[in-house]
N, C-alpha and C positions, 0 to 999 in steps of 0.2 A: 897473343896473338896465334892463330890458328896453324898447326904444321902439318903438313901432307905427309904420310908415312906409307911406304910401299912396301920395299923388301922387308921381309922379316925372318928370324930364325926362330923355331919352335922348340921348346923342350916340355916333353911329355912323363907325367909320373901319375901314379895311383897307389893312393895309401887310405883305405877307409873311405873314400868316395868314388863317385862314378867315374870321373875324369878331371884332368886338370893341365892347363898348358900356361907356359910364359912366353909371350913374344917380346923379342926385342928388336927395336926398331930404332934409327938415327937420323937426325936432320944436321943442316949446316947452312949457313947463308953469309954473304959478304959482299958489300958495294960501297957507294959513295951516298952521303946525304948533306941537304943543307935546308935552314929554315925550318925543321919539323918542330912542331910543338912538343913542349917538354912534358914527360909525363912521369909515371911511377918511378921510383928508385933513383931518379938523376939527382945528383948533387944540388942542382938549381932550386928544385921543389921539394927539397926533403922535409919530412914532417918538422912542421913549427911548434915547438913544444915552450916558446918565450913567454913569460908572464905579459907581457903586452898584448899578445895576440889572444891570450885566455881571458884578459880583461874585454878586448876587444869583442869577443864572443859573448860574453855575459851581456855586453852593452847591446849587440845585435840580435840577440835571443829575445832581449825584452822589448825590443823595438818591433820585432816581428809579431811578438803576442799582442802589443798593443794595437798595431794596425790591423790586425785579424780581429780583435774585438770590435774597434772601429768601423772595419766592413761590415762585421755581423749586425751591428747596429743600422748603419745606414741602409742595408738590404732589408731589414724589418721595416724602416721606415718607408721605404719606397715600394715594398709588396702591399703596405696598408694604403698608401696615398695614390700610388702610380703617376706622380707629380713629375713635370719636366724639371723642376729644381731638385726633386728628392734622387733622380736618374741621375742627372750631374753630378751631385754630391756623393752616389755609389760609386760611380765610375771613377772619382777622384780618389776614393777609399780604396778601390780595387788597384790602381796604379801604384798607390802608395804601399799597400801589402805586397803586391807583387814584385816592387823594387827592394823590399825589406826582406823578402823570402830569398831573392836571388843574391842579396848580398851575404844572407846569413850561410847559405849553401855554398858561398866563395870560402868562408872561413872554416866550416867544416871540412871542405878538401885540404884546406892550407895546414889544417889541424891534423888531420888523417894522412898526409904526404901523398894525395893523390890528385889526379887532375892537372890540366893546365891552367891552374888557377892564377899565377901571375903574369899569365900572358907573354912569358918569354919562348923564344924560339932558340933552337940549337944554331951553332956555327958551322960551318964547312968542316966536314969531318969525315970519317969512314964509320962503317959498322960491319962486325962480325962475330958470329956466333955458331957454337955446335953443340950437340945435346944426344942424351941417351933416353930412351923410353922403355920402361919395362911395363908391360901388361899382362896381368895374371888374372886368367879364369878358369872356372871350374864349375861341377854340377855335382849335388848330392844324390845320394841313391833315392831319394823319394821326389827327383826333378827339381829342385831350386838351385837356381844358376847364380853363381856370385863372381866377382870381378873386384880387382884392385888395381891401383897403378902407381908407379914411383917414376921421377923423372929428375934427371941430373943435367942442368943447362949452364953454360958459361959464355961469357963473352957480350956485346952488347947488341939488342934486338931493335927493331923498329915494327911499327904498326903500318903496313902500307895502306891498308883500307881508311885509315884514320889521318894518315900523315903525321904520325907520333912518332917520337924517338923514346920508346920503352926504358930504355936505359941500360945500366949492367945488370946481368943474372950473378947471383952469389957464387955460382960454381958448386953449390951444396945440391943434395939430395932432397926433392920436395915430393910429398904424399900428396896424390891426387885423391879421387873419389873411391869409395868403397860401397859397392852395390849389391843387393840382393834382387832377383827375379822370380816369380812362380805365377802360378794361376790367381793369385791375392794383388799382383801390380808388382812394380818396381819401387824398392826403398833406397835411397842414395844419402850417404854420408859424406860431407866434405867441409870442412870447417872453413866459413868464409869463403867458400867455392862455388854456390850455387848462385846464379843470377837472379834477381828479383825478377819475377814473371811478368810484372807490368812493364817496368823500366830498368835499364841498367844502371842507370842515373840514381838509383836507391841503392841500399844497404842490402848487400849479398846475404843469401840464406845459408844455413848450416846442414839441413835436412830436408828431403823432398818425398813425396810419394804419387807415384802415377799408376793410374788405371785406366780400364776402359768400361762403362757401363753402358751396354748396349751398341750404339752407333756414336756414343758420346765419350771423347777421351778426356781425362780430368787429371791435372796436376795440381798439388798444394805445396807449397814451400814454408818454411819457419825458420826464422832467425831467431836463435836461443838468447842471442847477447841484446837484442834491442828490446826497447820498451815495448809494453803491451798494444801501444799505439801504433806500432810501425813493424810488428813481428812476423806478420803472414801476406803472402800472396797467393794467387790462384789464377789458373787458365783451364779453359774448357773448350773443346772444339766439337764441330758436327759438320760432317760432308754428305751431301745427297745431290745426284742429278747433277754434277756440276758447279753446285754452289757449296761455298765453304763458308762455316761461321766459326767466329773465335772470339771468346770473353776472356778479358784478363782485369784482375783487381788487384789493388795492393792497399794494405793499411799504410798511412802517413801521418806526421804530426798534426797536419791542417785537417785531415779527415780521411775519407777513402777516395783513391783514384780508380777510374774503371774505364775501359776502353772495349767496344763491340766493332768488329771489322766482319766484312761480309766481301767475298770474292764469287765471280761467276765467269765461266770459260764459257763464252759465245761458241768457240770452235776450236780447232786445234792451235790457230794462230793469234787469236783476240781474246783477251779477258778484261774484265772491268771488274773495280773494287771500290769500295766506300767504308766509312768507319766513322764513329762518333767518340773522342777521347775527352773524359772529363777528369782533369787533374785536380786534387783536392787543393782548394782554395785559390782557383783559377776559374776562368770563364770555360765552357765547353767549345771544342773545334771539330767540325765536320770537315772531312776531306773525302774527295772523289778522285779516281784515279783510272787509267787504261794502260794496257800494254799489249803491244804486238810484235811477233816474231815471223819473219819469213826469210828464207834462203841466207842466214846469217847474220841478218839486220834485225836489230831488235829498238823499239822505240819506246820509253815510258815517260807518261806524263802523271802529274799530280797537283791538285790545287785545292787549297782549304780555305774556309769563310774568315781566317784571318790574315788574309792579303798575301798568304806564302804558296810558291809553287816550285816544283820542279821538273826539269826535262831530261831524261837521261838517252844517250845514243850509246848503241853498242854494234860490234860488228865481230864476227869470228870465223875463221877458216881454218880448218885442220886443227893445229897447235898453237895458231896465234888468235890475239882477241885484243880489241881496242875498245876503251870505252870514254865518253865524255859527258858531263852533268855541267848543269847550270841552273842556279836558282834565284829568286825575286830579289836578291842583293847584288847580283851580277857576279856573285862568287861562282867559280868553275874549277873543275880538277879533270886531269886527263890520265889516262892509264894505259899502259901496253904490256902484253904477257906473250911470251913464246915458249912453249915447251922444246927443249935443246935433245931430249932422249936420254936414256939412262937415269931418268929420275932428278934431270937438271932442268930449271925454268928460269928463264930471264924475265926480270920484271923492272918496269921504269913507272914513273909516275911524276906530274907537275900540277900545280895549281895555282889561283889568283892570289895567293899570300906568298908567292915566290918560294914555296917548300917544294923540293923535288929529293928523288931517291933514285936509284939504279944500281941493280947488282944481280946476282945469282943465288938462287935457294938450291939445295941438293936434299933427296931422300935416299936413305940407305936401308 
């Protein structure tokens, strides 16, 4: 959950380096919640280490492998014949593999103790949390900047953006990322804390390297604990004359996943976008969208060739903001936020699954 950090206290020291700063900031939040999807750390979905689940994982992995082999054979047959019968066989094999892949992913989350894998939702209750963040930055005499962070969080948190109950924090100190930057780029270390550059649904990375080559920005992330088929992800971006291109890719057990997105600003108020996404082991999905903002009112629409679509509306005025979104399933969500001054913000949300939250967050 992202935290807004405003007021800070700085300590400055010099000892064999050009400069060093320690920034201390704090945050807190409290409110009511009901029907939020359960997430990491909650007792209802703690990591499942039972023998039955381990056995189910073995069976699930074998089924995923066999359906992938069947799909590969069906694709080969259709590519050779292009017959309607072989096309129907390939589509059936694709559906079977998609189902097996999804079921195996559910077990992966269950064993890892992450995600709302069991479909449970929270009961009526409250959430309250507070934390302190220490950010340390400095620079060597030869111009290399470095930074590290440590945070202490306690209480129960929610993820307002995803209507999720994150669960209780341990109340212990946690190490954030450690990074070094210079003319060579930026090297970041964060054990299991760097999101996969293609999708946050894939395993996190431990180390990343970012640099700029001419007009191209490039980032590579590596998961040292992953198998060789799922250890790396990459992102590249290029912008010119109002157009922005972004390519992301990642290794996965079923192959390589890749996405290419392009956006173009027609003027100061209207932009259009398009992307093609080829997830490993699945059919590619093409999406087009448009967004306009005028006098505090924003409208965003997206439609894909897999019959999915989204419409999002927004309104902002001063420190007040309203959002409403709906998709092809008639699932909707509505949120409201208001800046109260002094680092305090009120936020409330409601969606079509009867999930809701309302509370105040503070930044110190």
